[in-house]
C-alpha positions as CSV (number, residue, x, y, z in Angstrom):
1,M,-24.9,-24.8,-12.5
2,L,-27.2,-21.8,-13.3
3,S,-28.1,-21.0,-17.2
4,K,-27.0,-18.1,-18.9
5,D,-30.8,-17.3,-19.0
6,Y,-31.2,-17.5,-14.8
7,V,-31.4,-13.9,-13.4
8,L,-29.8,-13.8,-10.0
9,N,-31.3,-12.5,-7.0
10,F,-30.3,-11.7,-3.2
11,N,-32.1,-15.0,-1.9
12,D,-29.2,-16.9,-4.0
13,F,-26.9,-15.8,-2.1
14,D,-25.3,-17.1,1.5
15,F,-26.7,-14.6,3.5
16,H,-28.4,-15.0,7.2
17,A,-31.8,-14.7,7.4
18,E,-31.6,-11.6,9.1
19,I,-30.0,-9.6,6.6
20,L,-32.2,-11.5,4.1
21,H,-34.9,-9.8,5.7
22,A,-33.2,-6.9,5.7
23,V,-32.6,-6.9,2.3
24,D,-36.1,-7.3,1.2
25,D,-37.6,-4.3,3.9
26,L,-35.1,-2.2,1.0
27,G,-36.4,-3.4,-1.8
28,F,-32.8,-4.9,-3.4
29,E,-34.4,-7.6,-6.0
30,T,-31.1,-7.9,-8.0
31,P,-27.7,-7.3,-7.4
32,T,-25.9,-4.9,-9.4
33,P,-22.9,-6.4,-11.8
34,I,-20.2,-5.4,-9.0
35,Q,-22.6,-6.5,-6.1
36,E,-23.2,-9.7,-8.4
37,L,-19.0,-10.2,-8.4
38,M,-18.2,-9.3,-5.2
39,I,-20.5,-10.5,-2.9
40,P,-19.7,-14.6,-3.7
41,M,-16.3,-13.8,-3.4
42,L,-16.4,-12.3,-0.1
43,L,-18.5,-14.7,1.5
44,G,-16.6,-17.8,-0.3
45,T,-12.9,-16.6,0.1
46,P,-10.2,-15.1,2.4
47,D,-8.8,-13.2,-0.4
48,D,-7.7,-10.2,-0.6
49,V,-10.2,-8.4,-3.0
50,V,-9.8,-5.3,-5.2
51,G,-13.0,-3.8,-7.1
52,L,-13.6,-1.3,-9.7
53,A,-17.0,0.1,-10.3
54,H,-17.9,3.3,-10.7
55,T,-20.0,5.6,-8.2
56,G,-23.6,4.6,-8.0
57,T,-23.0,1.5,-9.2
58,G,-23.8,-0.1,-5.6
59,K,-20.2,-0.6,-4.1
60,T,-21.2,-0.2,-0.3
61,A,-23.5,-3.2,-0.2
62,A,-20.9,-5.6,-2.5
63,F,-18.5,-5.2,0.6
64,G,-21.1,-4.2,3.2
65,L,-23.9,-7.2,2.8
66,P,-20.8,-10.0,3.1
67,V,-18.5,-8.4,6.0
68,I,-21.4,-8.3,8.2
69,N,-23.0,-11.8,7.2
70,N,-19.0,-12.8,8.5
71,I,-18.4,-10.9,11.6
72,D,-19.0,-12.4,15.1
73,I,-21.7,-10.9,16.9
74,K,-20.2,-12.3,20.8
75,N,-16.5,-10.4,19.8
76,S,-16.6,-7.5,21.4
77,S,-13.6,-6.4,20.1
78,P,-13.6,-4.4,16.4
79,Q,-13.5,-6.6,13.3
80,A,-13.8,-4.2,10.3
81,L,-12.7,-1.2,9.6
82,I,-13.8,0.8,6.3
83,L,-11.6,3.9,5.9
84,C,-13.5,6.5,3.8
85,P,-12.1,9.9,2.1
86,T,-14.4,12.2,3.9
87,R,-17.2,12.3,6.7
88,E,-20.3,12.7,4.5
89,L,-19.3,9.2,2.9
90,C,-18.3,8.1,6.5
91,I,-22.2,8.6,7.9
92,Q,-23.7,7.6,4.5
93,I,-22.0,3.9,5.0
94,S,-22.5,3.9,8.3
95,A,-26.0,4.1,7.7
96,E,-26.1,2.3,5.2
97,L,-24.6,-0.8,7.2
98,E,-26.7,-0.2,10.5
99,Q,-30.0,-1.1,7.9
100,Y,-28.5,-3.8,6.7
101,A,-28.1,-5.2,9.8
102,K,-31.2,-3.6,11.6
103,Y,-32.2,-7.3,12.7
104,I,-29.2,-8.4,14.3
105,P,-29.6,-8.1,18.2
106,G,-26.1,-6.6,19.3
107,F,-24.4,-5.0,16.1
108,S,-23.4,-1.9,16.5
109,I,-21.1,0.3,14.2
110,A,-19.0,3.6,15.0
111,S,-19.1,6.7,12.7
112,I,-15.2,8.0,13.3
113,Y,-14.3,11.6,11.3
114,G,-13.2,14.7,11.7
115,G,-15.7,17.8,13.1
116,D,-17.0,15.8,14.9
117,S,-16.2,15.8,19.2
118,Y,-14.0,13.3,20.6
119,E,-16.2,12.7,23.4
120,R,-19.3,11.3,21.5
121,Q,-16.9,9.0,19.7
122,L,-15.5,7.8,22.7
123,R,-18.6,6.6,23.9
124,A,-19.3,5.5,20.5
125,L,-16.1,3.2,20.7
126,K,-16.8,2.2,24.7
127,K,-20.3,0.2,23.0
128,A,-17.4,-2.5,21.7
129,P,-18.9,-2.0,17.8
130,Q,-18.2,-4.8,15.4
131,I,-17.0,-2.5,12.3
132,I,-16.3,0.6,12.8
133,A,-15.8,3.8,9.8
134,G,-13.6,6.3,9.7
135,T,-11.6,9.0,8.0
136,P,-7.9,8.8,8.2
137,G,-7.2,12.0,9.8
138,R,-9.6,10.8,13.1
139,L,-8.7,7.4,12.9
140,I,-4.8,8.3,13.0
141,D,-5.0,10.9,16.5
142,L,-7.5,7.9,18.4
143,L,-4.8,5.2,17.1
144,K,-2.4,7.4,18.9
145,K,-4.1,8.2,22.0
146,A,-4.5,4.4,22.4
147,S,-8.4,5.1,22.7
148,L,-8.3,3.1,19.5
149,D,-7.6,-0.7,19.1
150,I,-7.6,-1.9,15.9
151,S,-4.7,-5.3,16.6
152,G,-8.0,-7.5,15.9
153,I,-9.7,-6.8,12.5
154,R,-10.1,-9.3,10.4
155,Y,-11.2,-7.2,7.7
156,L,-10.3,-3.8,6.1
157,V,-12.2,-1.7,3.7
158,L,-10.8,1.1,1.9
159,D,-13.2,3.0,0.0
160,E,-12.8,5.3,-2.6
161,A,-9.6,4.5,-2.6
162,D,-8.7,7.0,-5.7
163,I,-10.3,9.7,-3.8
164,M,-8.1,9.3,-0.5
165,L,-5.0,10.0,-2.4
166,N,-6.5,12.6,-4.5
167,M,-7.0,14.0,-1.4
168,G,-3.6,13.8,-0.2
169,F,-3.7,11.0,2.2
170,K,-1.5,8.7,1.0
171,E,0.4,8.7,4.7
172,E,-2.2,8.4,6.7
173,I,-3.4,5.4,4.6
174,D,0.1,3.8,4.8
175,T,0.2,4.3,8.9
176,I,-2.9,2.7,9.3
177,L,-2.2,-0.6,7.1
178,E,1.4,-0.7,8.9
179,W,-0.6,-0.5,12.3
180,A,-3.5,-3.3,11.0
181,P,-3.0,-6.8,11.8
182,A,-1.3,-9.2,8.5
183,E,-3.8,-11.6,9.4
184,R,-6.7,-9.9,7.4
185,Q,-8.7,-9.6,4.2
186,T,-7.9,-6.7,2.5
187,I,-10.8,-5.2,0.2
188,L,-9.8,-2.0,-2.0
189,L,-12.8,-0.3,-3.7
190,S,-12.2,2.6,-6.6
191,A,-13.7,3.9,-9.7
192,T,-10.2,3.7,-11.2
193,M,-6.3,2.0,-10.9
194,P,-4.1,5.1,-10.7
195,R,-0.6,4.4,-10.6
196,D,-0.7,5.1,-6.4
197,V,-3.8,2.8,-6.2
198,A,-1.7,0.1,-8.0
199,K,1.0,0.3,-5.8
200,I,-1.2,0.4,-2.3
201,A,-2.8,-2.4,-3.7
202,A,0.5,-4.3,-4.6
203,T,2.5,-2.7,-0.9
204,Y,-0.5,-4.3,1.4
205,M,-2.5,-6.5,-0.2
206,N,-1.7,-10.6,-1.0
207,D,-2.3,-10.9,-4.3
208,P,-5.4,-9.8,-4.8
209,I,-8.4,-10.6,-6.5
210,E,-9.7,-8.0,-9.1
211,L,-13.0,-8.0,-10.1
212,S,-14.3,-4.7,-12.5
213,V,-17.3,-3.7,-13.8
214,G,-17.4,-1.7,-17.5
215,T,-14.5,-0.1,-19.0
216,K,-12.1,1.5,-17.1
217,N,-12.3,4.7,-17.1
218,A,-15.4,5.2,-19.3
219,G,-18.6,7.1,-18.4
220,T,-22.2,5.6,-17.4
221,Q,-23.7,4.6,-21.1
222,Q,-27.0,6.4,-19.7
223,V,-25.7,10.2,-19.4
224,E,-25.8,12.6,-22.5
225,H,-22.6,14.6,-22.5
226,R,-22.9,18.2,-24.2
227,Y,-20.9,21.3,-23.7
228,Y,-21.2,25.1,-24.2
229,T,-17.7,27.1,-25.8
230,V,-18.7,30.7,-24.4
231,R,-16.1,33.6,-23.3
232,R,-15.1,32.9,-19.8
233,N,-16.9,36.2,-18.5
234,E,-20.0,34.8,-20.1
235,K,-19.9,31.4,-17.8
236,Y,-22.6,32.4,-15.5
237,Q,-24.8,34.0,-17.8
238,T,-24.5,30.5,-19.7
239,L,-25.0,29.2,-16.3
240,K,-28.4,30.7,-15.6
241,R,-29.7,30.4,-19.2
242,I,-29.4,26.6,-19.0
243,V,-31.2,26.3,-15.6
244,D,-34.2,28.9,-17.4
245,F,-34.4,26.2,-20.2
246,N,-34.9,23.4,-18.3
247,P,-37.5,24.6,-15.7
248,G,-37.6,21.1,-14.2
249,L,-33.7,20.6,-13.9
250,Y,-32.3,19.2,-10.5
251,G,-28.4,19.0,-10.0
252,I,-25.0,19.7,-9.0
253,V,-22.9,22.6,-10.9
254,F,-19.7,21.4,-10.1
255,C,-16.6,24.0,-9.3
256,R,-12.8,23.5,-8.6
257,T,-12.6,26.1,-5.8
258,R,-14.1,26.5,-2.6
259,A,-13.8,30.4,-3.5
260,G,-15.6,29.8,-7.0
261,T,-18.4,27.6,-5.2
262,Q,-19.2,30.3,-3.0
263,D,-19.3,33.2,-5.5
264,V,-21.6,31.4,-8.0
265,A,-23.7,30.0,-5.1
266,E,-24.4,33.6,-3.7
267,K,-25.0,35.3,-7.4
268,M,-27.6,32.3,-8.1
269,M,-28.9,32.7,-4.7
270,K,-29.2,36.7,-5.4
271,D,-30.8,36.5,-8.8
272,G,-33.6,34.6,-7.1
273,Y,-32.5,30.7,-8.3
274,N,-33.1,28.1,-5.4
275,A,-29.6,26.9,-4.6
276,E,-26.9,26.4,-2.4
277,A,-23.4,26.0,-1.6
278,L,-21.9,23.1,-0.5
279,H,-17.7,23.2,0.3
280,G,-15.0,22.7,2.6
281,D,-15.9,26.3,4.7
282,L,-18.6,25.1,6.0
283,S,-19.3,23.6,9.7
284,Q,-20.5,19.7,9.7
285,A,-24.0,21.2,10.7
286,Q,-24.1,23.6,7.8
287,R,-23.2,20.9,5.5
288,E,-25.4,18.3,6.9
289,H,-27.9,20.7,6.7
290,V,-27.2,21.9,3.1
291,M,-27.0,18.4,2.0
292,N,-30.5,17.5,3.5
293,K,-32.1,20.4,2.1
294,F,-31.1,19.0,-1.3
295,R,-32.0,15.4,-0.7
296,A,-35.4,16.6,0.2
297,R,-35.4,18.5,-2.9
298,S,-36.4,21.8,-0.9
299,V,-33.1,23.2,-3.1
300,Q,-33.4,22.8,-6.8
301,L,-29.2,23.3,-7.6
302,L,-26.2,22.0,-5.5
303,V,-22.9,24.4,-6.1
304,A,-20.1,22.4,-4.6
305,T,-16.6,21.1,-4.9
306,D,-16.1,17.6,-6.0
307,I,-14.4,17.1,-2.3
308,A,-17.8,17.8,-0.5
309,A,-19.8,16.1,-2.7
310,R,-17.8,13.1,-1.8
311,G,-20.9,10.9,0.1
312,L,-23.7,12.9,-1.0
313,D,-25.7,9.6,-2.7
314,V,-28.9,11.6,-4.4
315,D,-31.2,9.8,-6.7
316,D,-32.9,10.8,-9.4
317,L,-30.4,14.2,-10.8
318,T,-31.2,15.1,-14.0
319,H,-28.4,17.1,-14.9
320,I,-25.1,17.5,-14.1
321,I,-23.5,20.9,-15.0
322,H,-19.7,21.4,-15.0
323,Y,-18.9,24.9,-14.1
324,D,-15.3,24.3,-14.5
325,L,-13.7,21.8,-16.1
326,P,-12.4,19.3,-13.9
327,T,-8.1,18.7,-14.4
328,E,-8.3,14.8,-14.9
329,A,-10.6,12.8,-16.5
330,D,-11.5,10.6,-13.6
331,I,-13.2,13.2,-11.7
332,Y,-15.4,14.2,-14.7
333,I,-16.5,10.3,-14.7
334,H,-17.1,10.5,-11.0
335,R,-19.2,13.9,-11.6
336,S,-21.0,12.5,-14.5
337,G,-21.8,9.3,-13.2
338,R,-23.9,10.6,-10.3
339,T,-27.2,11.2,-12.7
340,G,-27.9,8.3,-15.6
341,R,-28.8,6.0,-12.4
342,A,-30.8,2.9,-11.8
343,G,-31.7,2.7,-16.0
344,K,-32.5,6.6,-15.9
345,T,-31.0,9.1,-18.4
346,G,-29.2,11.8,-17.5
347,I,-27.5,14.8,-19.2
348,S,-23.5,16.1,-18.2
349,L,-22.7,19.4,-19.5
350,S,-19.8,21.4,-19.7
351,I,-19.3,25.2,-19.5
352,I,-15.8,26.1,-21.5
353,D,-14.0,28.6,-23.1
354,E,-11.9,28.4,-26.6
355,K,-9.0,27.6,-24.0
356,E,-10.5,24.6,-22.3
357,K,-11.5,22.9,-25.5
358,S,-8.2,20.7,-25.7
359,R,-8.4,19.2,-22.2
360,L,-12.9,18.6,-23.1
361,R,-10.9,16.9,-25.9
362,W,-8.9,14.6,-24.1
363,I,-11.6,13.6,-21.4
364,E,-13.8,13.1,-24.5
365,R,-11.1,10.9,-25.7
366,T,-10.7,9.2,-22.1
367,V,-14.2,8.3,-21.2
368,K,-14.4,7.6,-25.2
369,R,-18.2,8.9,-25.8
370,D,-19.1,11.6,-28.4
371,F,-19.6,14.8,-26.3
372,K,-22.3,17.0,-28.3
373,E,-21.4,20.9,-28.5
374,D,-24.7,23.0,-28.4
375,A,-25.6,26.8,-28.9
376,V,-27.0,28.3,-25.0
377,P,-30.3,28.5,-25.6
378,G,-31.7,31.6,-26.6
379,K,-34.1,34.0,-24.8
380,H,-36.9,32.9,-26.8
381,E,-36.4,29.6,-26.5
382,I,-35.9,29.8,-22.7
383,C,-39.5,31.7,-22.8
384,S,-41.4,29.4,-24.3
385,Q,-39.8,26.2,-22.4
386,Q,-40.7,28.4,-19.2
387,L,-44.5,29.3,-20.3
388,M,-45.4,25.9,-21.6
389,Q,-43.9,24.5,-18.4
390,L,-46.1,26.6,-16.2
391,I,-49.1,25.5,-19.1
392,E,-48.1,21.7,-18.6
393,R,-48.9,22.8,-14.8
394,V,-51.9,24.5,-14.7
395,R,-53.0,21.5,-17.1
396,S,-52.3,19.0,-14.4
397,V,-53.0,20.5,-11.4
398,E,-55.6,18.7,-9.0
399,V,-58.7,21.0,-8.5
400,D,-60.4,20.1,-5.1
401,R,-64.0,21.2,-6.5
402,E,-65.9,21.0,-3.5
403,Q,-63.6,23.9,-1.9
404,I,-63.5,26.2,-4.9
405,S,-67.3,25.8,-5.9
406,Q,-68.3,28.2,-3.6
407,Y,-66.5,31.1,-4.5
408,L,-66.9,29.9,-8.7
409,P,-70.1,32.4,-8.7
410,T,-67.9,35.9,-7.3
411,I,-65.1,34.8,-9.6
412,E,-67.4,34.5,-12.9
413,Q,-69.0,37.6,-11.9
414,M,-65.6,39.3,-11.7
415,L,-64.3,38.2,-14.6
416,S,-67.6,38.1,-17.1
417,T,-66.1,41.6,-19.1
418,L,-63.3,39.5,-20.2
419,S,-62.7,36.7,-23.2
420,R,-61.3,33.9,-23.0
421,E,-58.3,34.8,-24.9
422,E,-57.9,37.8,-22.1
423,I,-58.2,36.0,-19.7
424,I,-55.5,34.1,-20.2
425,E,-53.3,36.6,-21.7
426,R,-53.8,38.4,-18.1
427,F,-53.0,34.9,-16.6
428,V,-49.9,34.3,-18.5
429,S,-48.6,38.3,-17.5
430,L,-49.6,37.9,-13.9
431,E,-46.8,35.0,-13.3
432,F,-44.7,36.2,-16.7
433,N,-44.4,39.9,-16.9
434,K,-41.1,40.0,-14.7
435,F,-39.5,36.5,-16.5
436,F,-40.5,38.6,-20.0
437,D,-39.1,42.2,-18.6
438,Y,-35.9,40.1,-17.7
439,Y,-35.2,38.3,-20.6
440,R,-36.3,41.6,-23.3
441,N,-33.5,43.9,-23.3
442,L,-30.6,40.8,-22.8
443,K,-28.8,39.6,-25.3
444,D,-28.0,35.6,-26.6
445,V,-25.0,34.2,-25.4
446,K,-23.4,33.3,-28.8
447,P,-20.2,30.8,-29.0
448,A,-16.8,32.1,-28.7
449,S,-15.2,33.0,-31.9
450,K,-11.7,32.4,-32.6
451,P,-11.3,35.7,-34.5
452,E,-13.0,38.2,-31.6
453,R,-10.9,36.1,-29.1
454,H,-8.2,37.3,-31.1
455,Q,-8.6,40.9,-31.8
456,K,-9.3,41.2,-27.8
457,R,-5.6,39.4,-27.0
458,V,-4.0,42.0,-29.8
459,K,-6.0,44.9,-28.0
460,N,-4.7,44.1,-24.4
461,D,-1.3,43.2,-25.6
462,K,-1.2,46.9,-26.1
463,K,-2.0,47.8,-22.2
464,K,-0.2,45.2,-20.9
465,K,3.6,44.8,-20.6
466,N,3.7,41.4,-19.0
467,P,4.5,39.6,-22.6
468,K,2.7,36.3,-21.5
469,Q,-0.7,36.4,-21.9
470,G,-3.3,34.7,-20.2
471,F,-0.7,33.9,-17.1
472,D,-1.1,35.0,-13.5
473,W,1.9,35.7,-10.6
474,L,2.2,33.4,-7.5
475,A,5.1,33.6,-5.0
476,V,6.2,31.0,-3.0
477,N,8.4,31.1,0.4
478,V,11.0,29.2,-0.6
479,G,14.5,30.0,-3.0
480,R,18.1,29.6,-3.1
481,D,18.4,29.2,0.7
482,S,16.3,26.4,0.3
483,K,18.4,25.2,-2.4
484,V,15.3,24.9,-4.4
485,L,15.7,24.3,-8.7
486,P,12.9,25.6,-11.1
487,L,12.1,21.6,-11.9
488,D,11.6,21.8,-7.7
489,I,8.9,24.3,-8.3
490,I,7.1,22.0,-11.0
491,G,7.3,19.5,-9.3
492,L,5.7,20.8,-6.4
493,V,3.0,22.3,-8.8
494,N,2.4,19.1,-10.0
495,R,2.3,16.7,-7.1
496,S,-0.2,19.2,-4.9
497,T,-2.9,19.6,-8.1
498,R,-2.5,15.9,-9.1
499,S,-2.2,16.8,-12.1
500,E,0.6,17.4,-14.9
501,S,-1.3,19.9,-17.5
502,I,-1.1,22.7,-15.6
503,R,1.0,25.3,-17.7
504,L,3.4,27.5,-16.0
505,G,5.3,30.4,-17.4
506,R,8.5,31.9,-16.0
507,I,10.1,30.6,-12.7
508,D,12.2,33.4,-11.0
509,I,14.0,32.0,-7.8
510,G,15.2,34.8,-5.3
511,N,17.1,34.2,-2.0
512,T,13.7,33.9,0.1
513,K,11.4,33.4,-1.8
514,S,10.3,32.2,-5.6
515,W,8.0,33.7,-8.2
516,F,6.2,31.4,-11.0
517,Q,3.5,32.2,-13.6
518,V,0.3,30.0,-13.3
519,E,-2.1,30.2,-16.5
520,S,-5.0,31.9,-15.2
521,E,-7.5,29.6,-15.5
522,S,-5.7,27.2,-13.3
523,I,-4.4,30.1,-10.9
524,E,-7.3,29.4,-8.5
525,L,-6.6,25.4,-8.3
526,V,-2.9,25.9,-7.5
527,E,-2.9,28.2,-5.2
528,E,-5.8,26.4,-3.0
529,S,-3.9,22.5,-3.9
530,M,-0.4,24.3,-2.6
531,Q,-1.6,26.2,0.8
532,N,-0.8,22.8,2.5
533,A,2.2,21.7,0.5
534,T,5.4,21.5,2.3
535,Y,9.1,21.4,0.6
536,K,11.8,20.1,2.8
537,R,9.3,19.8,5.7
538,R,8.5,23.4,5.4
539,K,5.2,24.3,5.1
540,L,5.1,26.1,1.9
541,K,2.9,29.6,1.7
542,I,1.1,30.8,-1.2
543,E,0.2,34.2,-2.6
544,R,-0.6,36.1,-5.5
545,A,1.9,38.5,-6.8
546,E,1.9,41.6,-9.7
547,S,5.1,40.6,-11.1
548,S,8.3,39.1,-10.1
549,P,11.3,41.8,-8.5
550,G,13.7,39.5,-10.6
551,R,11.9,39.9,-13.7
552,A,11.0,43.9,-12.9
553,R,14.8,44.3,-12.3
554,K,15.7,43.2,-15.5
555,T,13.2,44.6,-17.6
556,A,13.8,48.3,-15.7
């Protein structure tokens, strides 16, 4: 028995020599907590396992190393199937598993995901891979075409199960699990254990052993949580000031919708910031190009949706910025967990308005961390930070004296009429005049105050006829002909957004359409989430509306 002071390392696990060689190449020394729990369990027993741990805790190695160790290389049929929520995560897992198995002769893994050609994937399957990593939709396509046979798999891994369910893959997961053989070891990995994930574990797993690292729904202790309360129309200006105040910032800005992500990214790029957008409207080639640039640090700031950022595993992020506060605490935890890794500290910043404060407090209670409210950096603070950053770069730059010495006499002669102070002033002005000019006439962003918001609301009340302030109308193509009721509309919104915190206003049911009010801050989320929803097998069509025709008749 090991003493409690003994530090476990990878050589203590019963891995094949080829795997230990690869692990050594990767520089792995001591396992992470989830690896320490899962690896011996998966190496030693055929029991089903549920692993609960947050993003960045080494879950891929926790299941990948023992699965590779246990497969039979001589068997030409697929022995392990790994379900992933996104193609990015699928590609990432495949790449990591290839590294773990690089010294094993005859090892092969196939990546199966949407957005890639069937021909390439069919060729990969013909190479008799022992492991298949794939997204649910494409896997089902190939299963239905009899191009993929999973009847002989021994291991079925559900990675990021909570995210797959949030993305609406429940039916696909059910179908694949029913297609898989009953005699298998099922491994479910998730950051959290919501009701739907627990239901899958209860339905498709055989008395699973639950291995949990840390407190459920708790944020990493290495992350500092801060927030700014501003007016909604000052969010973008606040974002720019945050970036300017932190010259070494390397992080991700999270937005709720694809349209919002593209809008913020385009504004940042137009204003000269080193930023790129990452969302579902990009092609696979575009997404990979953006992610490779970000990993290589040729992009400082990635503006992304939660789903698009899945599978983007980047080290040393300094900041996570919540431009749009998520509707679920789990999503906040996933976002924030991308910084503060490997013992390093990170900062999670939220830019909110007064209406979002109650949601922030709820997230704060859920993650059991104190969130500090900060004032938006002022223009003098920003200019000082930028200037000191420049001076530090000058102070620490490496000088090639051999190359520059030949020019020094001429340089000294040209600057001979200037004093030391004048040279410094001109040097700073050369680098900073545009920056100073930009901020010189700008007003500082001040915290949103309730009295000012009340005055603005009273002023707007006189202009608008709609008594429900802060709400917008949406129209949906189901009405009395579909026997829809107001409660059905509420249920559709809750299921589509995976949230019960969306505030609705008036609901009017027409003959063939219905109109309902959604709180303005949630309008884009509801509109986008319901585009692919169905009601009694009828595909929904959602569109913005100025008002409800039924309401217009009643108030005329």
